[in-house]
C-alpha positions as CSV (number, residue, x, y, z in Angstrom):
1,X,30.1,11.9,0.7
2,X,26.9,12.8,3.3
3,X,26.7,9.7,5.7
4,X,22.8,9.0,5.3
5,X,20.0,8.4,3.5
6,X,16.4,9.4,4.6
7,X,12.7,8.5,3.3
8,X,9.3,10.1,3.7
9,X,6.9,7.1,4.5
10,X,3.7,8.7,4.4
11,X,1.1,5.6,5.0
12,X,-3.1,5.1,5.8
13,X,-2.6,6.3,9.4
14,X,0.8,8.6,9.8
15,X,3.8,9.8,8.6
16,X,7.2,9.5,9.2
17,X,10.5,10.9,8.6
18,X,13.3,8.1,8.9
19,X,17.0,8.2,8.4
20,X,18.8,5.2,7.3
21,X,22.8,4.6,7.5
22,X,24.4,2.8,4.5
23,X,23.8,-0.7,6.2
24,X,19.4,0.0,6.7
25,X,19.4,0.3,10.3
26,X,17.3,3.2,11.1
27,X,19.3,6.1,13.3
28,X,16.8,8.7,13.3
29,X,12.9,8.6,13.2
30,X,9.5,10.3,13.7
31,X,6.2,10.0,13.4
32,X,3.1,11.5,13.3
33,X,-0.6,10.8,12.7
34,X,-3.2,12.2,11.1
35,X,-6.9,12.1,10.7
36,X,-9.3,9.5,9.6
37,X,-12.7,11.0,7.8
38,X,-15.8,9.2,7.5
39,X,-18.3,11.5,6.3
40,X,-20.5,8.7,5.1
41,X,-20.7,4.6,5.1
42,X,-18.4,3.5,2.7
43,X,-16.5,7.2,2.0
44,X,-12.8,7.7,3.9
45,X,-11.0,11.2,3.4
46,X,-8.0,12.7,4.6
47,X,-7.0,16.2,4.6
48,X,-4.3,16.6,2.5
49,X,-3.2,19.6,4.1
50,X,-2.5,17.9,7.4
51,X,-0.6,15.5,6.0
52,X,1.1,18.4,4.4
53,X,1.7,19.9,8.0
54,X,2.5,16.4,9.6
55,X,5.2,15.6,7.0
56,X,7.0,18.9,7.5
57,X,7.0,18.4,11.4
58,X,8.6,14.9,11.6
59,X,10.8,15.7,9.0
60,X,11.7,18.5,11.8
61,X,11.8,16.6,14.7
62,X,14.0,13.5,12.8
63,X,16.1,15.9,11.9
64,X,16.8,17.7,15.4
65,X,16.6,14.6,17.0
66,X,20.3,14.1,15.8
67,X,21.5,17.5,15.0
68,X,21.2,16.5,11.3
69,X,21.9,19.0,8.7
70,X,20.7,18.9,5.3
71,X,24.5,18.0,3.9
72,X,24.4,14.9,6.1
73,X,21.6,13.7,3.8
74,X,23.1,12.0,0.3
75,X,19.1,11.8,-0.8
76,X,16.3,11.3,0.1
77,X,12.9,8.9,-1.1
78,X,9.2,8.7,-0.8
79,X,7.1,6.4,0.0
80,X,3.5,6.7,-0.3
81,X,-0.2,5.1,0.5
82,X,-1.0,4.4,-3.3
83,X,-4.6,5.2,-5.1
84,X,-5.5,7.6,-2.2
85,X,-6.6,11.1,-4.4
86,X,-5.6,14.8,-4.3
87,X,-6.7,17.1,-6.7
88,X,-4.8,20.8,-6.2
89,X,-5.1,24.6,-7.3
90,X,-1.9,24.5,-9.2
91,X,-2.0,28.5,-8.6
92,X,-3.7,28.6,-5.0
93,X,-2.3,25.0,-3.6
94,X,-5.3,24.3,-2.3
95,X,-7.0,20.9,-2.3
96,X,-10.6,21.4,-4.1
97,X,-11.7,18.6,-1.8
98,X,-10.4,16.2,1.1
99,X,-8.3,12.9,-0.8
100,X,-10.4,10.1,-1.0
101,X,-8.4,7.2,0.1
102,X,-7.9,3.6,-1.3
103,X,-10.3,2.4,0.8
104,X,-13.2,4.9,-0.3
105,X,-15.8,3.1,-2.3
106,X,-18.0,5.8,-3.3
107,X,-17.5,4.9,-6.9
108,X,-19.3,1.7,-6.7
109,X,-22.0,3.1,-8.9
110,X,-19.5,4.2,-11.5
111,X,-17.8,0.3,-11.3
112,X,-21.0,-1.1,-12.1
113,X,-21.2,1.6,-14.9
114,X,-18.3,1.0,-17.0
115,X,-18.8,-2.9,-16.2
116,X,-21.5,-2.6,-18.3
117,X,-19.3,-2.9,-21.5
118,X,-17.4,-5.5,-21.9
119,X,-17.2,-6.6,-18.2
120,X,-15.0,-5.9,-14.8
121,X,-11.6,-6.7,-17.0
122,X,-12.5,-3.7,-19.8
123,X,-9.2,-2.2,-18.8
124,X,-7.4,-5.1,-17.4
125,X,-5.2,-6.4,-20.6
126,X,-3.5,-2.6,-20.6
127,X,-3.8,-1.8,-16.9
128,X,-3.4,-4.8,-15.4
129,X,-6.5,-3.8,-13.0
130,X,-10.3,-4.8,-13.1
131,X,-12.7,-2.0,-12.7
132,X,-12.8,-1.5,-9.1
133,X,-13.1,1.1,-6.5
134,X,-9.5,0.9,-5.3
135,X,-8.3,3.0,-7.9
136,X,-7.4,6.4,-8.5
137,X,-8.6,6.9,-12.0
138,X,-12.8,6.7,-11.1
139,X,-11.8,9.2,-7.7
140,X,-10.7,11.5,-9.9
141,X,-13.9,11.5,-12.1
142,X,-15.9,11.8,-8.7
143,X,-14.0,14.7,-7.7
144,X,-14.3,16.2,-11.1
145,X,-17.9,15.4,-11.3
146,X,-19.0,16.1,-8.2
147,X,-16.7,18.8,-6.3
148,X,-18.4,22.3,-7.8
149,X,-15.9,24.2,-10.4
150,X,-13.6,21.2,-10.3
151,X,-14.2,20.4,-13.7
152,X,-13.7,23.5,-15.5
153,X,-10.5,24.1,-13.5
154,X,-9.2,21.0,-14.9
155,X,-10.1,21.7,-18.6
156,X,-7.9,25.3,-18.4
157,X,-5.4,23.1,-16.5
158,X,-5.2,24.7,-13.5
159,X,-6.1,21.6,-11.1
160,X,-3.5,19.2,-10.8
161,X,-4.3,14.7,-9.6
162,X,-1.5,13.1,-7.6
163,X,-1.4,10.7,-5.4
164,X,0.3,11.5,-1.8
165,X,3.7,10.9,-3.7
166,X,3.2,14.0,-6.4
167,X,1.6,16.1,-4.0
168,X,4.1,15.6,-1.9
169,X,7.2,16.1,-4.4
170,X,5.2,19.7,-5.8
171,X,5.3,20.8,-2.3
172,X,8.7,19.7,-1.3
173,X,10.1,21.5,-4.4
174,X,8.0,25.0,-4.2
175,X,4.7,24.2,-4.5
176,X,3.2,27.3,-6.8
177,X,6.6,28.6,-7.0
178,X,8.1,25.9,-8.9
179,X,7.0,22.8,-7.8
180,X,7.5,20.1,-9.8
181,X,4.6,17.7,-10.7
182,X,6.0,14.2,-11.3
183,X,5.0,10.6,-10.1
184,X,6.5,7.1,-10.7
185,X,5.8,4.1,-12.8
186,X,4.8,2.3,-9.9
187,X,2.1,4.7,-8.4
188,X,0.8,5.4,-11.6
189,X,0.3,1.9,-12.4
190,X,-1.9,2.1,-9.5
191,X,-4.2,4.9,-11.1
192,X,-5.9,2.4,-14.1
193,X,-4.7,5.3,-16.3
194,X,-1.3,3.6,-17.1
195,X,-0.3,1.3,-19.9
196,X,1.7,-1.2,-18.3
197,X,3.4,-2.0,-21.7
198,X,4.5,2.2,-22.3
199,X,4.1,3.2,-19.0
200,X,2.2,6.1,-20.8
201,X,-0.8,7.8,-19.5
202,X,-3.6,5.8,-22.0
203,X,-5.6,8.1,-23.7
204,X,-8.5,6.0,-24.5
205,X,-8.9,5.3,-21.2
206,X,-8.6,8.9,-20.0
207,X,-11.3,10.1,-22.7
208,X,-13.7,6.8,-20.7
209,X,-13.3,8.3,-17.7
210,X,-13.3,12.0,-19.1
211,X,-9.9,13.0,-17.5
212,X,-7.5,15.9,-19.3
213,X,-4.4,14.5,-19.3
214,X,-3.1,18.2,-18.7
215,X,-4.0,17.7,-15.0
216,X,-1.8,14.6,-14.8
217,X,1.9,14.8,-13.4
218,X,4.6,13.1,-15.5
219,X,5.6,10.0,-15.2
220,X,9.6,8.8,-14.1
221,X,11.5,6.0,-13.0
222,X,11.3,5.2,-9.7
223,X,15.2,5.7,-9.1
224,X,16.2,8.8,-10.4
225,X,16.8,12.7,-9.3
226,X,13.6,15.0,-9.5
227,X,14.5,17.8,-8.0
228,X,15.7,19.4,-4.6
229,X,13.8,20.1,-0.9
230,X,13.4,23.4,-0.9
231,X,12.4,23.4,2.9
232,X,14.6,24.5,5.3
233,X,15.4,21.5,7.6
234,X,16.2,19.6,4.5
235,X,17.2,22.4,2.3
236,X,18.5,20.9,-1.3
237,X,18.7,17.3,-0.4
238,X,18.1,15.6,-3.6
239,X,14.6,14.0,-4.2
240,X,15.6,10.8,-6.0
241,X,13.1,8.1,-5.0
242,X,9.8,7.3,-5.3
243,X,7.8,3.7,-4.6
244,X,4.4,3.4,-4.1
245,X,4.3,1.7,-0.5
246,X,4.0,-2.0,-1.5
247,X,6.2,-2.1,-4.3
248,X,8.6,-0.2,-1.5
249,X,8.4,-3.0,0.6
250,X,9.3,-5.3,-2.0
251,X,12.7,-3.4,-2.9
252,X,13.4,-3.2,1.2
253,X,13.0,-6.7,1.5
254,X,15.1,-6.7,-1.6
255,X,12.4,-9.4,-3.1
256,X,14.6,-8.4,-6.5
257,X,14.6,-11.7,-8.4
258,X,11.4,-13.0,-10.3
259,X,9.6,-15.5,-7.8
260,X,10.6,-13.8,-4.3
261,X,8.0,-12.3,-2.5
262,X,6.8,-10.3,0.8
263,X,4.0,-9.8,2.4
264,X,3.5,-6.5,4.7
265,X,1.0,-6.5,7.2
266,X,-0.1,-3.2,7.7
267,X,-3.9,-1.5,7.5
268,X,-4.3,-3.8,4.5
269,X,-2.2,-6.7,3.4
270,X,-0.3,-6.5,0.3
271,X,1.4,-9.6,-1.0
272,X,3.5,-8.8,-4.2
273,X,5.4,-11.3,-5.9
274,X,8.8,-10.5,-8.5
275,X,7.4,-11.4,-11.9
276,X,10.6,-10.0,-13.9
277,X,10.5,-8.1,-17.0
278,X,7.5,-9.2,-18.6
279,X,4.2,-8.4,-16.9
280,X,1.9,-11.7,-15.8
281,X,-1.3,-11.1,-16.0
282,X,-4.0,-12.8,-13.9
283,X,-6.6,-15.6,-14.1
284,X,-7.3,-15.9,-10.3
285,X,-8.1,-12.1,-9.3
286,X,-4.7,-10.9,-9.0
287,X,-3.7,-7.6,-9.8
288,X,-0.3,-6.9,-12.4
289,X,1.1,-3.9,-11.4
290,X,5.0,-2.7,-11.8
291,X,7.2,-3.2,-9.2
292,X,10.0,-0.6,-9.9
293,X,11.8,0.9,-12.6
294,X,15.4,1.8,-11.1
295,X,16.5,4.6,-13.3
296,X,17.3,3.5,-17.3
297,X,17.1,-0.1,-16.8
298,X,13.8,-2.0,-18.3
299,X,10.6,-2.0,-16.1
300,X,10.0,-5.0,-13.5
301,X,6.8,-6.6,-12.6
302,X,4.7,-8.1,-9.8
303,X,1.7,-9.7,-9.1
304,X,-0.2,-8.6,-6.0
305,X,-2.9,-9.6,-4.1
306,X,-4.5,-6.7,-1.9
307,X,-6.2,-7.5,0.9
308,X,-8.5,-4.0,2.3
309,X,-8.9,-5.0,6.0
310,X,-6.4,-6.5,8.6
311,X,-4.4,-4.1,10.7
312,X,-7.7,-2.0,10.7
313,X,-9.9,-4.8,12.3
314,X,-7.6,-4.8,15.1
315,X,-8.0,-1.1,15.5
316,X,-11.7,-1.8,14.8
317,X,-11.6,-3.7,18.1
318,X,-10.1,-1.0,19.9
319,X,-11.7,2.4,18.5
320,X,-15.1,0.8,18.0
321,X,-16.2,-1.7,19.9
322,X,-13.3,-1.1,23.4
323,X,-12.3,-4.9,23.8
324,X,-8.7,-3.8,23.7
325,X,-7.1,-0.6,24.2
326,X,-4.4,-0.3,22.2
327,X,-3.2,-2.7,19.0
328,X,-0.8,-4.9,21.0
329,X,-3.3,-6.4,23.6
330,X,-5.0,-8.4,20.6
331,X,-2.2,-10.9,21.4
332,X,-2.7,-11.1,25.0
333,X,-6.4,-11.3,24.3
334,X,-6.3,-14.2,21.5
335,X,-4.4,-16.7,23.8
336,X,-6.7,-16.3,26.3
337,X,-8.2,-19.3,24.3
338,X,-6.7,-22.2,22.7
339,X,-8.8,-22.0,18.9
340,X,-11.4,-19.9,17.5
341,X,-14.3,-21.6,19.3
342,X,-15.4,-22.3,15.7
343,X,-15.8,-18.2,15.2
344,X,-15.0,-16.7,11.9
345,X,-14.3,-13.0,11.1
346,X,-15.1,-11.7,7.6
347,X,-13.9,-8.0,7.1
348,X,-14.8,-7.3,4.1
349,X,-16.0,-3.5,5.4
350,X,-15.1,-2.1,1.6
351,X,-16.2,-5.6,0.1
352,X,-13.7,-8.0,-0.7
353,X,-10.5,-7.4,-2.9
354,X,-8.4,-10.7,-4.3
355,X,-9.0,-12.4,-5.5
356,X,-12.7,-11.8,-5.1
357,X,-13.6,-8.4,-6.4
358,X,-16.9,-8.5,-4.7
359,X,-17.4,-4.9,-4.0
360,X,-20.9,-5.8,-2.7
361,X,-19.8,-7.9,0.3
362,X,-19.7,-6.5,3.4
363,X,-18.2,-7.8,6.9
364,X,-20.0,-10.6,8.7
365,X,-18.8,-13.1,11.6
366,X,-20.0,-16.4,11.6
367,X,-20.1,-19.5,13.8
368,X,-21.1,-17.6,16.7
369,X,-22.2,-19.6,19.7
370,X,-23.1,-19.3,23.7
371,X,-19.8,-20.6,24.0
372,X,-18.0,-17.6,21.9
373,X,-16.6,-15.0,23.9
374,X,-14.1,-11.4,23.4
375,X,-11.1,-14.0,23.0
376,X,-12.4,-16.1,20.3
377,X,-13.4,-13.0,18.2
378,X,-9.8,-11.8,19.4
379,X,-8.4,-14.9,17.8
380,X,-10.8,-14.5,14.5
381,X,-9.8,-11.1,14.3
382,X,-5.9,-12.6,13.6
383,X,-6.7,-15.6,11.6
384,X,-8.5,-13.9,9.1
385,X,-5.6,-12.1,8.2
386,X,-3.8,-15.3,7.6
387,X,-6.8,-17.0,6.0
388,X,-6.9,-13.9,3.2
389,X,-3.0,-14.3,2.9
390,X,-3.7,-17.6,2.0
391,X,-6.0,-17.0,-1.0
392,X,-3.7,-14.7,-2.0
393,X,-0.8,-16.9,-2.1
394,X,-2.8,-19.9,-3.6
395,X,-3.9,-17.6,-6.6
396,X,0.0,-16.1,-7.0
397,X,0.9,-19.5,-7.5
398,X,-1.6,-20.5,-9.9
399,X,-0.5,-17.4,-12.0
400,X,2.8,-17.2,-12.1
401,X,3.6,-20.6,-12.1
402,X,5.9,-20.6,-9.4
403,X,5.6,-22.8,-5.9
404,X,6.5,-20.2,-3.2
405,X,9.0,-21.5,-0.8
406,X,9.3,-19.1,1.7
407,X,7.1,-15.9,2.6
408,X,9.2,-12.4,3.3
409,X,6.7,-10.6,6.2
410,X,7.0,-6.9,7.0
411,X,4.8,-4.4,8.6
412,X,3.5,-3.2,12.2
413,X,1.8,-7.0,12.8
414,X,4.6,-9.2,12.2
415,X,5.5,-8.3,16.2
416,X,2.7,-10.9,16.7
417,X,3.9,-14.0,17.6
418,X,0.5,-16.3,17.6
419,X,-0.6,-14.6,14.2
420,X,2.8,-15.3,12.8
421,X,2.6,-19.1,13.5
422,X,-0.6,-19.1,12.3
423,X,0.2,-17.5,9.3
424,X,3.2,-20.7,8.9
425,X,0.4,-23.0,10.1
426,X,-2.3,-22.5,6.9
427,X,0.1,-21.8,4.5
428,X,2.4,-24.7,5.6
429,X,5.3,-22.5,4.6
430,X,8.1,-20.7,6.8
431,X,7.1,-17.0,7.3
432,X,10.6,-15.1,7.7
433,X,11.0,-12.1,9.9
434,X,13.8,-9.7,8.7
435,X,16.2,-8.1,10.8
436,X,15.2,-4.5,9.4
437,X,11.6,-4.7,9.5
438,X,10.5,-2.0,11.4
439,X,10.1,0.6,8.3
440,X,10.8,-1.9,5.0
441,X,8.7,0.9,3.0
442,X,10.3,3.5,3.8
443,X,13.6,1.5,3.5
444,X,13.2,0.8,-0.1
445,X,12.7,4.3,-0.7
446,X,15.5,5.1,0.6
447,X,17.4,2.3,-1.5
448,X,16.2,3.8,-4.7
449,X,16.9,7.3,-4.0
450,X,20.6,6.0,-3.0
451,X,21.4,4.2,-6.1
452,X,20.1,7.6,-8.1
453,X,22.6,9.4,-6.8
454,X,25.5,6.5,-6.4
455,X,25.0,6.1,-2.1
456,X,24.9,2.7,-3.2
457,X,26.6,1.1,-5.8
458,X,24.2,-1.6,-7.1
459,X,21.6,-4.3,-6.0
460,X,24.5,-6.3,-4.4
461,X,24.5,-3.7,-2.0
462,X,21.4,-3.9,-1.2
463,X,21.0,-7.9,-1.1
464,X,24.4,-7.3,1.4
465,X,21.6,-5.3,3.7
466,X,19.0,-7.8,4.0
467,X,19.3,-11.0,6.9
468,X,16.5,-13.0,8.8
469,X,15.7,-11.9,12.6
470,X,13.3,-15.1,13.0
471,X,11.7,-17.9,10.9
472,X,8.2,-19.6,12.0
473,X,7.7,-23.3,10.7
474,X,4.1,-24.8,10.3
475,X,3.5,-27.4,12.7
476,X,-0.5,-27.4,12.7
477,X,-1.7,-31.3,11.5
478,X,-2.3,-31.4,8.2
479,X,-6.3,-32.4,8.9
480,X,-6.8,-29.5,11.1
481,X,-5.3,-26.9,8.6
482,X,-7.4,-27.9,6.1
483,X,-10.8,-28.1,8.0
484,X,-10.2,-24.7,9.6
485,X,-9.7,-23.2,5.9
486,X,-12.8,-25.1,4.2
487,X,-14.9,-23.6,7.4
488,X,-13.2,-19.6,6.6
489,X,-14.2,-20.0,3.0
490,X,-17.5,-20.9,3.7
491,X,-18.1,-18.0,5.9
492,X,-16.3,-15.7,3.0
493,X,-19.5,-16.9,1.1
494,X,-21.8,-15.5,3.5
495,X,-20.5,-11.9,3.1
496,X,-21.2,-11.8,-0.8
497,X,-23.8,-9.6,-2.3
498,X,-24.5,-8.1,1.4
499,X,-25.9,-4.7,-0.9
500,X,-27.6,-4.3,-4.0
């Protein structure tokens, strides 16, 4: 058997190709960023063709780094930024527009329009999702309605929709020369077009949104052989796993039993709790989503709390304000002060996601005085991530009726010790960082692919790879914890209804 498994990890800001050994250790990796495009306030786009170029480049680089040949890989998986919407011409392979990124809010008018009939939860019973700018369905509708000729091409069956996973699989398996048009249940569950129980496209919602079903990919499990790669560096390697990035992190963290939860600290924060084989519908502002479906086994579900802006706020401090030169400097700057100085930063740049779902909210900095300095602002930036996570944890515990015992953390921000300690303090829970944390999303996709081809025998093989590298235990005094959280909640209310 081949010695390694691999994954494409196509994220919001960059693309990676990662090769793992059987213990889940990274043996080769390459990464390249792509452009973030902001045509107007609230609009966020990516160039799909640039993403495809970067993906090919990182595959070649990671394979060459260790002199790997395609035969060295047993299989590869794909994990991707979810909800980001691509529509492309099946005959020319050209996208009809830039991809609309999950953060993009241009469909906010459509959210209001559809919510007039039966409210924001109009489709929640079927999809587990409220009407929001976040999901792919209304983004597809926007492209069909606003890009010249797109709707006519869709009706004729000449354009295809996919989240980034579908676009990459189609490209990897041949594109215009027989490319396979598929997605997995986790990505399909983020379109607001799939019925959670049947795991099929819902004709009622498609009709309401005006989306032809013929443009949608075939829905598959998260772990099966979809096809083989046709590009030289990985020629004939089975593509055998697809998971949306946050579900991939859940698998990579081996949260494979009900009640186990992880939080990924990336561009946004995404906290998922495994709820088992039955979907748990939320009454506290969370999303019900598919956690994974491994081959012919029943689908497993999760509750998710999605926070739009966490690591992106650190990037904003770097790129827009110039207060730091690189993201790692945020901790150094925050440590120049002993507390936040009464400053709270609510980063509702594209509205508030869980548990509020207020698309009309906008970012605010509250509590400024002459005493406040850039160190206080840096600390407020980090604390905003932890405060938002507590709000989601509280909602999740109420919905699932499960008391969280420990939070498994991954993503780029887990290297920030100050943030992780404050997270444990404000949650009053242990926060653990696993040994394999640098590429948890990629590892989850590789696990799914490895299971599909027999590289891993069963889930116990995955659990055996997981180990704790560091644990943060809460040390903050209760009175201080609750008072600072109370002030955060007050600051959040100041962000509400900023736009009409």
